[in-house]
C-alpha positions in Angstrom: 76.0 -26.2 52.1 74.9 -25.4 48.5 71.3 -26.7 48.0 72.3 -28.8 45.0 75.4 -30.4 46.6 73.5 -33.7 47.2 72.9 -33.9 43.5 76.5 -33.2 42.6 77.6 -35.9 45.0 76.2 -38.6 42.7 77.6 -37.2 39.5 79.9 -40.1 38.6 79.8 -39.8 34.9 80.0 -43.1 33.0 82.5 -42.9 30.2 81.2 -43.3 26.6 83.4 -46.4 26.2 81.4 -48.2 28.9 78.1 -47.3 27.1 79.6 -48.7 23.9 80.2 -52.1 25.6 76.5 -52.4 26.5 74.5 -52.9 23.3 71.1 -52.7 25.1 72.1 -49.5 26.8 73.1 -48.0 23.5 69.6 -48.4 22.3 68.2 -46.6 25.3 70.6 -43.6 25.5 70.3 -40.7 23.1 73.3 -38.6 22.3 73.1 -35.4 24.4 72.1 -32.1 22.8 72.4 -30.1 25.9 70.9 -26.6 26.3 70.3 -24.0 29.0 67.1 -23.8 31.0 65.7 -22.1 34.1 62.9 -23.8 36.0 60.7 -21.6 38.2 58.0 -22.6 40.7 55.8 -20.4 42.9 56.3 -21.2 46.6 52.8 -20.1 47.8 50.9 -22.3 45.4 50.9 -25.9 46.8 49.7 -27.4 43.5 52.0 -25.3 41.2 54.0 -27.0 38.5 57.6 -25.9 37.5 57.7 -23.6 34.5 60.5 -24.3 32.1 62.3 -21.6 30.0 64.8 -22.4 27.3 67.7 -20.2 26.4 70.2 -20.0 23.5 73.2 -19.5 25.8 74.2 -20.0 29.4 74.9 -16.2 29.8 71.3 -15.5 28.7 69.9 -18.0 31.2 72.1 -16.7 34.0 71.0 -13.1 33.4 67.3 -14.2 33.6 68.0 -16.3 36.6 69.6 -13.3 38.4 66.4 -11.2 38.1 64.7 -11.1 41.5 67.4 -13.4 42.7 66.4 -13.5 46.4 62.7 -13.2 45.9 61.2 -15.6 48.5 58.1 -16.1 46.4 59.9 -18.3 43.9 62.2 -21.3 43.8 64.5 -21.5 40.8 66.9 -24.1 39.2 69.4 -23.1 36.5 70.4 -26.1 34.3 73.1 -26.1 31.6 74.8 -28.9 29.6 72.9 -31.6 31.6 74.0 -30.2 35.0 72.6 -28.1 37.8 74.5 -24.8 37.7 72.7 -22.8 40.4 69.6 -23.0 42.6 67.5 -20.4 44.6 65.1 -21.2 47.4 64.9 -22.8 50.8 62.0 -25.2 50.0 63.6 -28.6 49.4 60.4 -30.0 48.1 60.0 -27.3 45.5 63.7 -27.6 44.5 63.3 -31.4 44.1 60.2 -30.9 42.0 62.0 -28.7 39.5 65.2 -30.8 39.4 63.1 -33.9 38.9 61.1 -32.2 36.2 64.4 -31.4 34.4 65.3 -35.1 34.5 61.9 -36.1 33.1 62.2 -33.7 30.3 65.8 -34.8 29.5 67.5 -31.5 30.5 69.6 -33.2 33.2 71.8 -36.3 32.9 70.0 -39.6 33.5 70.9 -41.8 36.4 70.7 -45.7 36.4 70.6 -47.8 39.5 71.2 -51.4 40.4 70.6 -54.0 37.7 68.1 -56.7 38.6 66.2 -54.4 41.0 63.0 -52.4 40.8 62.1 -49.4 43.0 58.8 -48.0 44.2 58.9 -44.4 45.5 55.9 -42.5 46.9 55.1 -39.7 49.3 53.1 -39.5 52.6 52.5 -37.1 55.4 54.7 -37.0 58.4 53.5 -34.3 60.7 53.1 -31.2 58.6 55.8 -32.3 56.1 55.9 -34.5 53.0 57.9 -37.6 53.5 59.3 -40.0 50.8 59.2 -43.7 51.1 61.4 -45.8 48.8 61.4 -49.6 48.6 63.5 -52.0 46.4 62.4 -55.3 45.0 64.1 -58.2 43.2 61.3 -58.8 40.8 59.1 -56.5 38.6 56.1 -58.5 39.7 56.7 -57.8 43.4 57.3 -54.1 42.6 54.1 -53.9 40.5 52.1 -55.5 43.3 53.4 -52.9 45.8 52.8 -50.1 43.3 49.2 -51.2 42.8 48.6 -51.5 46.6 49.7 -47.9 47.3 47.0 -45.3 47.5 48.1 -42.2 45.5 45.2 -39.8 46.0 47.0 -36.9 47.5 50.6 -37.6 46.4 52.4 -39.4 43.6 54.0 -42.8 43.1 56.5 -44.2 40.7 57.8 -47.6 39.6 61.4 -47.5 38.3 63.6 -50.1 36.5 66.9 -50.0 38.3 68.9 -51.2 35.3 67.9 -48.3 33.1 66.6 -45.7 35.5 63.4 -45.5 33.5 60.0 -44.9 35.1 57.8 -48.0 34.2 54.7 -46.7 35.8 53.6 -43.5 37.5 50.5 -41.9 39.1 49.9 -38.4 40.4 50.8 -34.8 39.6 53.8 -34.5 37.3 55.7 -32.3 39.8 55.3 -34.9 42.6 56.3 -37.7 40.2 59.4 -35.6 39.5 60.1 -35.1 43.2 60.0 -38.9 43.8 62.5 -39.4 41.0 64.8 -36.7 42.4 64.5 -38.3 45.9 65.9 -41.6 44.3 68.7 -39.6 42.6 69.8 -38.2 46.0 69.4 -41.4 48.0 70.2 -44.4 45.8 73.7 -45.2 44.6 74.0 -45.4 40.8 75.7 -44.1 37.7 75.0 -40.9 35.9 75.2 -41.1 32.1 76.2 -38.3 29.8 72.9 -38.8 27.8 69.2 -39.0 27.9 67.2 -42.2 28.0 65.4 -42.6 24.7 62.8 -45.1 25.9 
């Protein structure tokens, strides 16, 4: 199975006509100006952040991505036109960090979840592995209380508005914030929009 199949599985692109029906959503979604990027992270460094490189064309990005293609020291994600084109690496946590970072920076299509719900995602230890915990709430007040009660010293936590997919609040290292968001993308049903959220 291709490492990014789980992301592709949720790519139900919402037609532009549907966005035009929702005036509030129109204010939040920017017209896409997609480009090509390669995200790279060092596997040995536990606190490493994903490095982002921008390219003028997909062929240029693919050529750079192919250098040291099977080097186990690095995890890589190739992004073009708002989609994941190719990944390299076995470490799912590192892949999720780079994919999530691409969403946060507007390089991947933005996903929205259920209207009227708020989500809190965080990480914890389970044995020697990082484990994500995701909870859904019917009110923003309940979600904010849960978010405030979570300790976030070692890991990260996010509070997400289901209607827009926006992060309302976040704590922790950016790469771990990104990994929480990607966990939601892979495990919560929603719609992927051909655009970036502007707010």
